[in-house]
DOPA-735204 format. One record per residue: residue number from 1; residue in three letters; x, y, z of N, C-alpha, C in turn. Coordinates in Angstrom, 3 decimals. Layout:
    k    r      n.px      n.py      n.pz     ca.px     ca.py     ca.pz      c.px      c.py      c.pz
  NUM  Ala         X         Y         Z         X         Y         Z         X         Y         Z
...
REM end
This chain:
    k    r      n.px      n.py      n.pz     ca.px     ca.py     ca.pz      c.px      c.py      c.pz
    1  Met     0.827    -1.206     0.000     0.000     0.000     0.000     0.856     1.248     0.000
    2  Phe     0.330     2.301    -0.574     0.849     3.655    -0.441    -0.213     4.432     0.339
    3  Tyr     0.148     4.903     1.527    -0.821     5.605     2.367    -0.814     7.104     2.066
    4  Gly    -1.985     7.672     1.830    -2.098     9.102     1.618    -2.332     9.850     2.915
    5  Ala    -2.032    11.133     2.890    -2.303    11.992     4.042    -3.808    12.164     4.195
    6  Arg    -4.297    12.132     5.425    -5.733    12.331     5.648    -6.014    13.833     5.692
    7  Glu    -5.819    14.458     4.544    -5.946    15.904     4.385    -6.592    16.173     3.027
    8  Glu    -6.938    17.424     2.787    -7.336    17.812     1.445    -6.065    18.082     0.630
    9  Pro    -6.123    17.970    -0.692    -4.927    18.144    -1.516    -4.304    19.529    -1.334
   10  Ser    -2.974    19.572    -1.280    -2.252    20.833    -1.127    -0.841    20.648    -1.663
   11  Arg    -0.140    21.764    -1.819     1.269    21.657    -2.223     2.078    20.920    -1.156
   12  Ala     1.699    21.108     0.105     2.461    20.479     1.192     2.423    18.956     1.090
   13  Asn     1.255    18.387     0.752     1.180    16.924     0.639     1.317    16.444    -0.804
   14  Arg     1.557    17.378    -1.729     1.781    17.086    -3.140     0.595    16.338    -3.775
   15  Gly    -0.582    16.526    -3.178    -1.772    15.892    -3.717    -1.939    14.434    -3.351
   16  His    -1.021    13.903    -2.529    -1.111    12.477    -2.179    -1.970    12.325    -0.927
   17  Val    -3.278    12.196    -1.142    -4.216    12.157    -0.021    -5.009    10.855     0.027
   18  Ser    -4.757     9.944    -0.878    -5.498     8.681    -0.889    -4.521     7.510    -0.945
   19  Asn    -5.081     6.319    -0.795    -4.269     5.104    -0.793    -4.279     4.432    -2.159
   20  Gln    -3.171     3.800    -2.469    -3.058     2.957    -3.647    -2.409     1.645    -3.195
   21  Gly    -2.519     0.625    -4.033    -1.893    -0.643    -3.691    -1.425    -1.366    -4.929
   22  Phe    -0.627    -2.407    -4.717    -0.257    -3.252    -5.847    -0.101    -4.692    -5.382
   23  Ile    -0.343    -5.603    -6.303    -0.263    -7.031    -6.060     0.814    -7.599    -6.975
   24  Val     1.804    -8.263    -6.405     2.822    -8.950    -7.201     2.292   -10.353    -7.487
   25  Ala     1.837   -10.544    -8.711     1.248   -11.815    -9.116     2.311   -12.682    -9.794
   26  Ala     1.894   -13.862   -10.240     2.863   -14.810   -10.805     3.569   -14.262   -12.033
   27  Ala     2.810   -13.553   -12.888     3.378   -13.128   -14.171     3.477   -11.617   -14.321
   28  Gly     3.223   -10.873   -13.268     3.306    -9.425   -13.385     2.706    -8.738   -12.173
   29  Val     2.528    -7.436   -12.305     2.055    -6.600   -11.200     0.712    -5.992   -11.565
   30  Val    -0.236    -6.092   -10.634    -1.543    -5.459   -10.772    -1.598    -4.296    -9.793
   31  Val    -1.926    -3.119   -10.292    -1.956    -1.897    -9.489    -3.409    -1.493    -9.266
   32  Ile    -3.721    -1.120    -8.032    -5.065    -0.659    -7.706    -5.000     0.846    -7.463
   33  Asp    -5.529     1.614    -8.396    -5.521     3.079    -8.402    -4.113     3.616    -8.636
   34  Ser    -4.049     4.834    -9.181    -2.784     5.286    -9.768    -2.263     6.609    -9.225
   35  Gly    -2.913     7.149    -8.182    -2.437     8.411    -7.637    -2.937     9.607    -8.419
   36  Ser    -2.623    10.798    -7.893    -3.225    12.022    -8.429    -2.350    12.786    -9.413
   37  Thr    -1.108    12.367    -9.602    -0.234    13.069   -10.545     0.685    12.074   -11.248
   38  Ala     1.241    12.521   -12.373     2.229    11.709   -13.065     3.455    11.487   -12.191
   39  Ala     3.847    12.506   -11.442     5.019    12.376   -10.584     4.817    11.305    -9.521
   40  Phe     3.609    11.246    -8.947     3.391    10.222    -7.930     3.332     8.839    -8.554
   41  Ala     2.787     8.729    -9.751     2.793     7.439   -10.439     4.216     6.953   -10.669
   42  Glu     5.120     7.866   -11.040     6.524     7.485   -11.204     7.117     7.030    -9.870
   43  His     6.746     7.701    -8.789     7.183     7.262    -7.453     6.673     5.854    -7.160
   44  Met     5.416     5.578    -7.484     4.859     4.243    -7.283     5.653     3.200    -8.062
   45  Ile     5.956     3.518    -9.309     6.692     2.569   -10.140     8.076     2.307    -9.554
   46  Gly     8.712     3.358    -9.028    10.012     3.159    -8.384     9.912     2.221    -7.192
   47  Ala     8.860     2.379    -6.392     8.662     1.507    -5.235     8.365     0.076    -5.668
   48  Ile     7.574    -0.071    -6.726     7.285    -1.411    -7.245     8.564    -2.071    -7.751
   49  Arg     9.378    -1.303    -8.464    10.620    -1.845    -9.005    11.609    -2.240    -7.896
   50  Ala    11.491    -1.609    -6.744    12.335    -2.008    -5.607    11.917    -3.366    -5.052
   51  Arg    10.693    -3.800    -5.370    10.186    -5.091    -4.893    10.295    -6.193    -5.941
   52  Thr    10.104    -5.820    -7.224    10.034    -6.845    -8.259    10.373    -6.254    -9.624
   53  Ala    10.922    -7.092   -10.473    11.189    -6.700   -11.862    10.092    -7.196   -12.798
   54  Lys     9.050    -7.813   -12.261     7.968    -8.321   -13.102     7.265    -7.166   -13.825
   55  Pro     6.727    -7.436   -14.994     6.133    -6.346   -15.782     4.872    -5.770   -15.123
   56  Leu     4.650    -4.494   -15.387     3.407    -3.847   -14.981     2.324    -4.299   -15.954
   57  Thr     1.344    -5.025   -15.449     0.355    -5.669   -16.313    -0.938    -4.890   -16.410
   58  Leu    -1.471    -4.469   -15.263    -2.812    -3.910   -15.247    -2.939    -2.888   -14.141
   59  Val    -3.706    -1.832   -14.414    -4.120    -0.858   -13.402    -5.643    -0.881   -13.344
   60  Val    -6.191    -1.078   -12.149    -7.642    -1.043   -11.955    -7.991     0.269   -11.261
   61  Leu    -8.873     1.040   -11.867    -9.334     2.302   -11.278   -10.639     2.034   -10.542
   62  Thr   -10.665     2.309    -9.241   -11.845     1.970    -8.441   -12.907     3.056    -8.432
   63  Arg   -12.575     4.250    -8.931   -13.535     5.355    -8.859   -13.054     6.496    -9.749
   64  Pro   -13.956     7.364   -10.223   -13.577     8.469   -11.108   -13.223     9.734   -10.328
   65  Val   -12.192     9.648    -9.501   -11.789    10.751    -8.625   -10.311    11.047    -8.876
   66  Asp    -9.956    12.340    -8.792    -8.596    12.786    -9.117    -7.511    11.878    -8.550
   67  Asp    -7.602    11.602    -7.237    -6.508    10.919    -6.559    -6.436     9.428    -6.886
   68  Ala    -7.379     8.937    -7.679    -7.323     7.545    -8.136    -6.840     7.414    -9.570
   69  Ile    -7.043     8.445   -10.394    -6.949     8.245   -11.850    -5.792     8.929   -12.552
   70  Phe    -5.268    10.035   -12.009    -4.419    10.898   -12.826    -2.996    10.387   -13.033
   71  Gly    -2.625     9.290   -12.389    -1.341     8.675   -12.695    -1.440     7.575   -13.730
   72  Ala    -2.660     7.290   -14.210    -2.873     6.099   -15.033    -2.106     6.135   -16.348
   73  Thr    -2.012     7.304   -16.984    -1.333     7.347   -18.288     0.149     6.999   -18.162
   74  Val     0.747     7.291   -17.011     2.156     6.911   -16.805     2.296     5.395   -16.825
   75  Phe     1.385     4.703   -16.161     1.436     3.240   -16.170     1.212     2.696   -17.577
   76  Gln     0.329     3.341   -18.344     0.142     2.912   -19.735     1.434     3.066   -20.529
   77  Gln     2.157     4.136   -20.278     3.432     4.343   -20.965     4.461     3.281   -20.604
   78  His     4.285     2.658   -19.440     5.183     1.579   -19.006     4.617     0.200   -19.356
   79  Gly     3.574     0.165   -20.196     3.098    -1.106   -20.724     1.876    -1.699   -20.070
   80  Ala     1.342    -1.065   -19.043     0.161    -1.607   -18.367    -1.111    -1.186   -19.088
   81  Gln    -2.114    -2.049   -19.037    -3.443    -1.664   -19.478    -4.213    -1.101   -18.281
   82  Val    -5.170    -0.229   -18.576    -5.999     0.374   -17.536    -7.436    -0.103   -17.723
   83  Val    -8.026    -0.602   -16.645    -9.408    -1.060   -16.681   -10.237    -0.223   -15.711
   84  Ala   -11.456     0.111   -16.125   -12.364     0.908   -15.295   -13.798     0.531   -15.625
   85  His   -14.688     0.816   -14.702   -16.121     0.641   -14.956   -16.540     1.619   -16.045
   86  Glu   -17.487     1.214   -16.867   -17.891     2.084   -17.984   -18.492     3.402   -17.489
   87  Ala   -19.174     3.401   -16.356   -19.732     4.649   -15.814   -18.629     5.574   -15.320
   88  Ala   -17.572     4.995   -14.757   -16.433     5.815   -14.332   -15.749     6.436   -15.541
   89  Ala   -15.552     5.646   -16.586   -14.905     6.163   -17.794   -15.717     7.301   -18.401
   90  Lys   -17.019     7.167   -18.384   -17.889     8.213   -18.928   -17.739     9.507   -18.134
   91  Leu   -17.726     9.400   -16.813   -17.599    10.592   -15.984   -16.213    11.221   -16.124
   92  Ile   -15.184    10.397   -16.216   -13.825    10.912   -16.419   -13.768    11.730   -17.707
   93  Ala   -14.346    11.193   -18.773   -14.327    11.901   -20.063   -15.113    13.203   -20.004
   94  Glu   -16.190    13.220   -19.223   -17.052    14.395   -19.174   -16.472    15.531   -18.340
   95  Arg   -15.828    15.213   -17.226   -15.494    16.302   -16.315   -14.036    16.410   -15.902
   96  Cys   -13.199    15.433   -16.275   -11.875    15.425   -15.661   -10.855    16.336   -16.321
   97  Thr   -11.168    16.886   -17.494   -10.311    17.958   -18.003   -10.382    19.151   -17.055
   98  Leu   -11.583    19.486   -16.606   -11.749    20.553   -15.625   -11.147    20.160   -14.279
   99  Cys   -11.316    18.896   -13.883   -10.716    18.424   -12.624    -9.212    18.630   -12.640
  100  Leu    -8.575    18.297   -13.758    -7.124    18.422   -13.847    -6.703    19.882   -13.803
  101  Arg    -7.472    20.737   -14.445    -7.171    22.169   -14.397    -7.261    22.688   -12.962
  102  Asn    -8.291    22.255   -12.246    -8.432    22.673   -10.850    -7.307    22.128    -9.983
  103  Leu    -6.904    20.889   -10.247    -5.803    20.294    -9.480    -4.506    21.054    -9.719
  104  Ala    -4.253    21.431   -10.978    -3.052    22.204   -11.293    -3.080    23.561   -10.600
  105  Asn    -4.253    24.167   -10.506    -4.366    25.436    -9.789    -4.067    25.266    -8.309
  106  Glu    -4.463    24.126    -7.761    -4.273    23.856    -6.335    -2.819    23.500    -6.015
  107  Leu    -2.225    22.632    -6.829    -0.887    22.114    -6.536     0.220    22.905    -7.227
  108  Gly    -0.106    23.512    -8.365     0.907    24.198    -9.160     1.293    23.379   -10.369
  109  Asp     1.654    24.066   -11.428     2.007    23.376   -12.671     3.231    22.489   -12.517
  110  Asp     4.141    22.856   -11.623     5.348    22.042   -11.457     5.015    20.662   -10.885
  111  Leu     4.086    20.584    -9.935     3.749    19.298    -9.320     2.825    18.461   -10.190
  112  Thr     2.154    19.074   -11.147     1.246    18.324   -12.016     1.794    18.169   -13.433
  113  Ala     3.043    18.533   -13.649     3.651    18.428   -14.981     3.539    16.993   -15.506
  114  Gly     3.132    16.862   -16.749     3.029    15.544   -17.377     1.769    14.777   -17.038
  115  Thr     0.933    15.310   -16.170    -0.294    14.625   -15.768    -1.358    14.793   -16.856
  116  Arg    -2.013    13.706   -17.199    -3.001    13.717   -18.275    -4.299    13.038   -17.811
  117  Val    -5.388    13.416   -18.448    -6.661    12.722   -18.210    -6.566    11.339   -18.855
  118  Pro    -6.797    10.277   -18.111    -6.618     8.941   -18.680    -7.765     8.505   -19.574
  119  Arg    -7.445     7.603   -20.466    -8.452     6.922   -21.280    -8.274     5.429   -21.031
  120  Pro    -9.156     4.811   -20.272    -9.003     3.379   -19.977    -8.965     2.527   -21.243
  121  Asp    -8.196     1.444   -21.174    -8.088     0.520   -22.299    -9.241    -0.470   -22.332
  122  Arg    -9.749    -0.808   -21.143   -10.793    -1.821   -21.040   -11.879    -1.329   -20.103
  123  Leu   -13.119    -1.532   -20.494   -14.265    -1.141   -19.674   -15.067    -2.381   -19.309
  124  Phe   -15.768    -2.307   -18.204   -16.626    -3.415   -17.807   -17.846    -2.871   -17.090
  125  Lys   -18.821    -3.732   -16.897   -20.017    -3.415   -16.133   -20.504    -4.703   -15.507
  126  Gly   -20.849    -4.652   -14.221   -21.321    -5.837   -13.525   -20.190    -6.570   -12.833
  127  Ser   -20.468    -7.109   -11.665   -19.463    -7.867   -10.919   -19.024    -9.072   -11.741
  128  Gln   -17.708    -9.327   -11.736   -17.180   -10.404   -12.572   -15.763   -10.759   -12.165
  129  Pro   -15.330   -11.978   -12.494   -13.932   -12.342   -12.239   -13.008   -11.670   -13.239
  130  Leu   -11.772   -11.493   -12.825   -10.746   -10.917   -13.685    -9.463   -11.691   -13.443
  131  Val    -8.892   -12.240   -14.505    -7.603   -12.918   -14.396    -6.558   -12.011   -15.024
  132  Ala    -5.567   -11.613   -14.231    -4.516   -10.713   -14.708    -3.190   -11.181   -14.151
  133  Ala    -2.202   -11.306   -15.007    -0.842   -11.696   -14.607    -0.842   -13.012   -13.834
  134  Gly    -1.779   -13.898   -14.179    -1.849   -15.184   -13.503    -2.572   -15.158   -12.173
  135  Arg    -3.195   -14.042   -11.835    -3.904   -13.900   -10.557    -5.395   -13.757   -10.824
  136  Arg    -6.207   -14.490   -10.080    -7.651   -14.371   -10.216    -8.168   -13.384    -9.175
  137  Leu    -8.785   -12.329    -9.653    -9.383   -11.313    -8.808   -10.884   -11.270    -9.070
  138  Glu   -11.604   -10.571    -8.206   -13.031   -10.346    -8.411   -13.283    -8.839    -8.441
  139  Leu   -13.920    -8.367    -9.505   -14.356    -6.978    -9.596   -15.789    -6.913    -9.083
  140  Leu   -16.018    -6.119    -8.050   -17.321    -6.026    -7.407   -17.934    -4.676    -7.761
  141  Asp   -19.020    -4.722    -8.493   -19.626    -3.522    -9.079   -20.655    -2.931    -8.119
  142  Tyr   -20.338    -1.735    -7.608   -21.287    -0.967    -6.797   -21.443     0.428    -7.395
  143  Ser   -21.526     0.469    -8.716   -21.634     1.746    -9.408   -22.827     2.538    -8.896
  144  Gly   -22.580     3.817    -8.599   -23.630     4.697    -8.126   -23.745     4.765    -6.626
  145  Ala   -23.128     3.840    -5.888   -23.216     3.861    -4.424   -22.399     5.015    -3.860
  146  Ala   -21.090     4.982    -4.083   -20.245     6.095    -3.658   -20.002     7.083    -4.791
  147  Ala   -20.080     6.603    -6.019   -19.886     7.438    -7.213   -20.255     6.593    -8.419
  148  Pro   -20.527     7.205    -9.560   -20.684     6.412   -10.773   -19.410     5.598   -11.023
  149  Gly   -19.567     4.315   -11.242   -18.402     3.475   -11.510   -17.603     3.084   -10.292
  150  Ser   -18.138     3.259    -9.099   -17.390     2.861    -7.903   -17.394     1.336    -7.789
  151  Ile   -16.203     0.769    -7.573   -16.050    -0.682    -7.492   -15.128    -1.043    -6.338
  152  Ala   -15.134    -2.323    -5.999   -14.149    -2.892    -5.084   -13.431    -4.024    -5.811
  153  Val   -12.230    -4.360    -5.352   -11.435    -5.432    -5.949   -11.080    -6.416    -4.848
  154  Trp   -11.511    -7.649    -5.004   -11.280    -8.692    -4.011   -10.190    -9.628    -4.525
  155  Asp    -9.158    -9.806    -3.703    -8.040   -10.694    -4.017    -8.094   -11.892    -3.070
  156  Pro    -8.765   -12.961    -3.435    -8.914   -14.091    -2.518    -7.577   -14.699    -2.077
  157  Glu    -6.563   -14.665    -2.953    -5.296   -15.317    -2.617    -4.626   -14.657    -1.411
  158  Ser    -4.622   -13.346    -1.357    -4.016   -12.647    -0.216    -5.010   -12.437     0.920
  159  Gly    -6.299   -12.492     0.587    -7.321   -12.203     1.582    -7.580   -10.725     1.771
  160  Phe    -7.118    -9.902     0.816    -7.318    -8.450     0.939    -8.391    -7.963    -0.027
  161  Leu    -9.183    -7.047     0.493   -10.227    -6.383    -0.281    -9.820    -4.927    -0.470
  162  Phe    -9.667    -4.512    -1.727    -9.405    -3.114    -2.055   -10.769    -2.471    -2.300
  163  Ala   -11.249    -1.725    -1.304   -12.633    -1.262    -1.328   -12.795     0.119    -1.938
  164  Gly   -11.711     0.754    -2.356   -11.801     2.015    -3.081   -12.599     3.068    -2.345
  165  Gly   -13.288     3.908    -3.113   -14.020     5.028    -2.543   -15.245     4.630    -1.746
  166  Leu   -15.559     3.339    -1.700   -16.647     2.880    -0.843   -16.266     2.939     0.627
  167  Thr   -14.971     3.070     0.900   -14.504     3.041     2.286   -13.551     4.193     2.580
  168  Ser   -13.669     4.698     3.784   -12.812     5.776     4.274   -12.740     5.600     5.785
  169  Phe   -11.613     5.112     6.288   -11.487     4.772     7.697   -10.775     5.896     8.444
  170  Gly   -11.434     6.427     9.452   -10.831     7.504    10.235   -10.805     8.830     9.521
  171  Arg   -11.489     8.936     8.411   -11.591    10.183     7.636   -13.011    10.269     7.101
  172  Ile   -13.619    11.425     7.211   -14.988    11.600     6.740   -15.034    11.389     5.220
  173  Pro   -15.899    10.505     4.737   -15.987    10.288     3.293   -16.686    11.447     2.592
  174  Glu   -16.303    11.679     1.345   -16.986    12.659     0.504   -18.197    11.988    -0.130
  175  Thr   -19.378    12.581     0.051   -20.601    11.935    -0.432   -21.216    12.614    -1.649
  176  Arg   -20.532    13.569    -2.232   -21.104    14.365    -3.325   -21.695    13.521    -4.440
  177  Asp   -20.991    12.474    -4.856   -21.406    11.703    -6.022   -22.142    10.422    -5.660
  178  Gly   -22.437    10.216    -4.363   -23.017     8.960    -3.939   -24.512     9.019    -3.680
  179  Val   -25.073     7.854    -3.431   -26.475     7.694    -3.009   -26.418     6.972    -1.670
  180  Leu   -26.827     7.648    -0.609   -26.550     7.144     0.735   -27.148     5.759     0.979
  181  Ala   -28.386     5.546     0.616   -29.013     4.241     0.868   -28.281     3.128     0.123
  182  Asp   -27.911     3.372    -1.132   -27.183     2.368    -1.913   -25.794     2.132    -1.329
  183  Trp   -25.172     3.184    -0.862   -23.829     3.088    -0.297   -23.851     2.239     0.976
  184  Ile   -24.819     2.469     1.821   -24.929     1.687     3.059   -25.143     0.211     2.731
  185  Arg   -26.007    -0.076     1.758   -26.212    -1.470     1.352   -24.937    -2.082     0.806
  186  Ala   -24.171    -1.312     0.049   -22.911    -1.822    -0.500   -21.930    -2.176     0.613
  187  Leu   -21.831    -1.328     1.624   -20.918    -1.592     2.731   -21.324    -2.853     3.487
  188  Arg   -22.593    -3.037     3.676   -23.047    -4.230     4.393   -22.861    -5.482     3.541
  189  Asp   -22.928    -5.329     2.239   -22.628    -6.437     1.343   -21.137    -6.776     1.397
  190  Leu   -20.288    -5.745     1.364   -18.838    -5.970     1.429   -18.430    -6.628     2.737
  191  Ala   -19.176    -6.374     3.790   -18.856    -6.990     5.085   -19.008    -8.504     5.049
  192  Gln   -19.680    -9.030     4.011   -19.819   -10.474     3.881   -18.625   -11.115     3.162
  193  Val   -17.775   -10.300     2.555   -16.575   -10.834     1.900   -15.598   -11.287     2.993
  194  Pro   -15.066   -12.508     2.919   -14.210   -13.021     3.996   -12.786   -12.457     3.951
  195  Ala   -12.690   -11.139     4.015   -11.392   -10.466     3.907   -10.687   -10.447     5.259
  196  Arg    -9.376   -10.663     5.252    -8.599   -10.505     6.489    -8.064    -9.088     6.627
  197  Gly    -8.141    -8.324     5.550    -7.742    -6.922     5.587    -8.463    -6.159     4.488
  198  Ile    -8.767    -4.888     4.760    -9.470    -4.042     3.795    -8.666    -2.777     3.581
  199  Val    -8.368    -2.488     2.338    -7.647    -1.279     1.959    -8.680    -0.235     1.547
  200  Pro    -8.808     0.857     2.304    -9.770     1.895     1.955    -9.151     2.917     1.004
  201  Ala    -9.971     3.777     0.453    -9.427     4.889    -0.339    -8.670     5.862     0.542
  202  Tyr    -9.135     6.013     1.789    -8.545     6.995     2.700    -8.429     6.373     4.092
  203  Gly    -7.306     6.646     4.750    -7.127     6.167     6.104    -6.396     4.839     6.166
  204  Pro    -6.197     4.322     7.376    -5.429     3.085     7.552    -6.221     1.875     7.095
  205  Ala    -5.506     0.795     6.798    -6.173    -0.456     6.470    -7.013    -0.900     7.660
  206  Gly    -8.110    -1.579     7.361    -9.008    -2.011     8.418    -9.483    -3.429     8.187
  207  Asn   -10.602    -3.761     8.812   -11.184    -5.086     8.666   -12.691    -4.933     8.461
  208  Arg   -13.385    -6.059     8.466   -14.815    -6.000     8.140   -15.608    -5.167     9.141
  209  Ser   -15.181    -5.164    10.394   -15.906    -4.353    11.378   -15.738    -2.860    11.107
  210  Ser   -14.652    -2.486    10.414   -14.432    -1.075    10.079   -15.501    -0.558     9.127
  211  Leu   -16.062    -1.446     8.321   -17.073    -1.026     7.361   -18.321    -0.501     8.064
  212  Glu   -18.640    -1.074     9.220   -19.850    -0.665     9.921   -19.744     0.772    10.409
  213  Ala   -18.526     1.206    10.770   -18.352     2.593    11.217   -18.663     3.570    10.093
  214  Val   -18.275     3.233     8.868   -18.582     4.088     7.723   -20.090     4.079     7.459
  215  Ala   -20.691     2.885     7.494   -22.131     2.780     7.265   -22.906     3.562     8.323
  216  Ala   -22.426     3.523     9.566   -23.121     4.237    10.645   -23.040     5.741    10.441
  217  Tyr   -21.894     6.234     9.955   -21.802     7.670     9.658   -22.800     8.056     8.568
  218  Leu   -22.849     7.280     7.500   -23.745     7.605     6.393   -25.210     7.555     6.835
  219  Ala   -25.547     6.574     7.664   -26.922     6.465     8.149   -27.284     7.658     9.034
  220  Ala   -26.351     8.075     9.897   -26.601     9.240    10.752   -26.710    10.511     9.924
  221  Leu   -25.869    10.641     8.906   -25.939    11.799     8.013   -27.312    11.878     7.362
  222  Asp   -27.798    10.765     6.863   -29.084    10.735     6.196   -30.207    11.068     7.179
  223  Ala   -30.198    10.412     8.335   -31.291    10.588     9.297   -31.324    11.995     9.877
  224  Arg   -30.175    12.539    10.237   -30.161    13.849    10.891   -30.424    14.981     9.896
  225  Thr   -29.985    14.785     8.665   -30.334    15.773     7.640   -31.827    15.730     7.357
  226  Ala   -32.408    14.531     7.349   -33.853    14.403     7.145   -34.619    15.104     8.260
  227  Gln   -34.148    14.984     9.485   -34.805    15.662    10.611   -34.756    17.181    10.433
  228  Ala   -33.597    17.685    10.008   -33.465    19.129     9.799   -34.363    19.588     8.653
  229  Tyr   -34.416    18.794     7.606   -35.261    19.145     6.462   -36.737    19.190     6.876
  230  Ala   -37.156    18.176     7.648   -38.550    18.123     8.106   -38.880    19.286     9.033
  231  Ala   -37.868    19.761     9.785   -38.071    20.885    10.704   -37.937    22.234     9.997
  232  Arg   -37.786    22.203     8.664   -37.679    23.409     7.831   -36.431    24.238     8.137
  233  Val   -35.378    23.567     8.579   -34.083    24.233     8.655   -33.642    24.521     7.220
  234  Ser   -33.116    25.693     6.970   -32.772    26.078     5.597   -31.518    25.361     5.113
  235  Leu   -31.356    25.352     3.789   -30.155    24.777     3.188   -28.906    25.519     3.631
  236  Leu   -29.025    26.800     3.858   -27.882    27.589     4.330   -27.506    27.206     5.757
  237  Glu   -28.515    26.959     6.589   -28.274    26.712     8.003   -27.935    25.252     8.305
  238  Ala   -28.468    24.321     7.539   -28.296    22.898     7.853   -26.834    22.465     7.965
  239  Pro   -25.942    22.850     7.041   -24.552    22.416     7.197   -23.886    22.917     8.475
  240  Arg   -24.414    23.990     9.062   -23.844    24.526    10.300   -24.438    23.887    11.541
  241  Thr   -25.627    23.291    11.404   -26.337    22.813    12.587   -26.483    21.299    12.669
  242  Val   -26.392    20.601    11.532   -26.505    19.137    11.554   -25.137    18.563    11.902
  243  Thr   -25.024    18.023    13.088   -23.743    17.498    13.560   -23.854    16.005    13.833
  244  Ile   -22.711    15.339    13.736   -22.595    13.930    14.135   -21.364    13.875    15.030
  245  Ser   -21.560    14.237    16.276   -20.434    14.463    17.181   -19.589    13.214    17.393
  246  Glu   -20.179    12.036    17.180   -19.421    10.798    17.345   -18.235    10.705    16.384
  247  Tyr   -18.280    11.490    15.324   -17.240    11.404    14.291   -16.361    12.659    14.240
  248  Arg   -16.431    13.479    15.252   -15.620    14.705    15.244   -14.124    14.432    15.240
  249  Asp   -13.723    13.258    15.725   -12.293    12.959    15.742   -11.808    12.348    14.428
  250  Trp   -12.708    12.125    13.483   -12.276    11.663    12.165   -11.712    12.850    11.387
  251  Ala   -10.676    12.585    10.623   -10.019    13.631     9.840   -11.019    14.306     8.900
  252  Leu   -10.860    15.611     8.742   -11.631    16.444     7.823   -13.099    16.581     8.210
  253  Tyr   -13.428    16.300     9.464   -14.824    16.476     9.885   -15.280    17.912     9.635
  254  Glu   -14.498    18.884    10.078   -14.918    20.286     9.972   -15.031    20.742     8.524
  255  Ala   -14.218    20.192     7.645   -14.234    20.617     6.245   -15.254    19.848     5.411
  256  Val   -15.294    18.533     5.565   -16.074    17.695     4.657   -17.500    17.453     5.148
  257  His   -17.683    17.283     6.448   -19.032    16.966     6.939   -20.072    18.031     6.541
  258  Pro   -19.788    19.326     6.674   -20.795    20.302     6.230   -21.143    20.161     4.748
  259  Arg   -20.170    19.841     3.917   -20.456    19.621     2.492   -21.379    18.414     2.318
  260  Asn   -21.136    17.370     3.110   -21.982    16.182     3.022   -23.428    16.493     3.415
  261  Val   -23.591    17.323     4.440   -24.944    17.725     4.839   -25.622    18.473     3.690
  262  His   -24.883    19.365     3.065   -25.424    20.106     1.916   -25.916    19.142     0.844
  263  His   -25.082    18.158     0.478   -25.463    17.224    -0.580   -26.662    16.380    -0.166
  264  Ala   -26.696    15.940     1.110   -27.814    15.125     1.584   -29.106    15.937     1.587
  265  Tyr   -29.023    17.198     1.945   -30.199    18.092     1.956   -30.730    18.279     0.539
  266  Val   -29.830    18.568    -0.390   -30.244    18.792    -1.781   -30.856    17.518    -2.364
  267  Ala   -30.290    16.346    -2.045   -30.844    15.081    -2.536   -32.258    14.873    -2.007
  268  Arg   -32.472    15.216    -0.747   -33.806    15.068    -0.157   -34.778    16.064    -0.805
  269  Glu   -34.297    17.256    -1.065   -35.124    18.272    -1.703   -35.548    17.818    -3.106
  270  Arg   -34.608    17.268    -3.855   -34.922    16.772    -5.189   -35.930    15.635    -5.141
  271  His   -35.770    14.766    -4.142   -36.704    13.656    -3.982   -38.115    14.171    -3.719
  272  Glu   -38.232    15.163    -2.886   -39.543    15.735    -2.575   -40.167    16.393    -3.806
  273  Leu   -39.349    17.114    -4.560   -39.866    17.794    -5.748   -40.279    16.825    -6.838
  274  Ala   -39.685    15.626    -6.828   -40.014    14.645    -7.862   -41.289    13.887    -7.571
  275  Lys   -41.833    14.034    -6.381   -43.065    13.327    -6.035   -44.230    13.842    -6.883
  276  Pro   -45.111    12.937    -7.326   -46.256    13.380    -8.145   -47.237    14.202    -7.316
REM end
């Protein structure tokens, strides 16, 4: 694993705020997520080369988010294919030119030099097995739960589950692109996978019991925002007043939780307006 800082992207952390991993398989290396810049992808490759000379075979992108995708073209240049869910690829094509521009503004052109919007080589839809470099993996499709194209990767041989953006341990998850009810169901489904370790997108590695803490945060976010909405608390006021004090010690609570309340409020508002 490569552990990211539990912070928002900045020049100080060079944009490395999420986790990535790699599996040394019989015939090559499978990489899970590619980091947020070309420079970090090169750092990953250097670390991989310190462990093995086996070829870079495949990169799996678990979600259409900056810190997962923007190193992918570097791996392609080193011979790896990139695979992503078709919904993730669609969203990357639609919005990630702007995402990259915003990232360059945040980090600076020097730290994002050579970084490109990726174009996956292979797309898929639906949970399915994947054999890469002699290793059998399982792609678990939870598209739309945490984001369009959000997936998990299960490696039965090692017993590790790479849960991508579906999981964030000790750090408040970003819910902008998710559907809370679907996300909670996905987490409870993942808890049935017999994993001995779970690699989240953010925070330290955990286990199946760690998933319940994320599900409990999402459930509290949904319920308490619903209470505020029913009490006619305004959209302006709700992010300041809807609190989940049990999670105040999780990283980025003060920054991310109010945004999550905003998104949950707007989703509830849209649901109400859509009623016949």
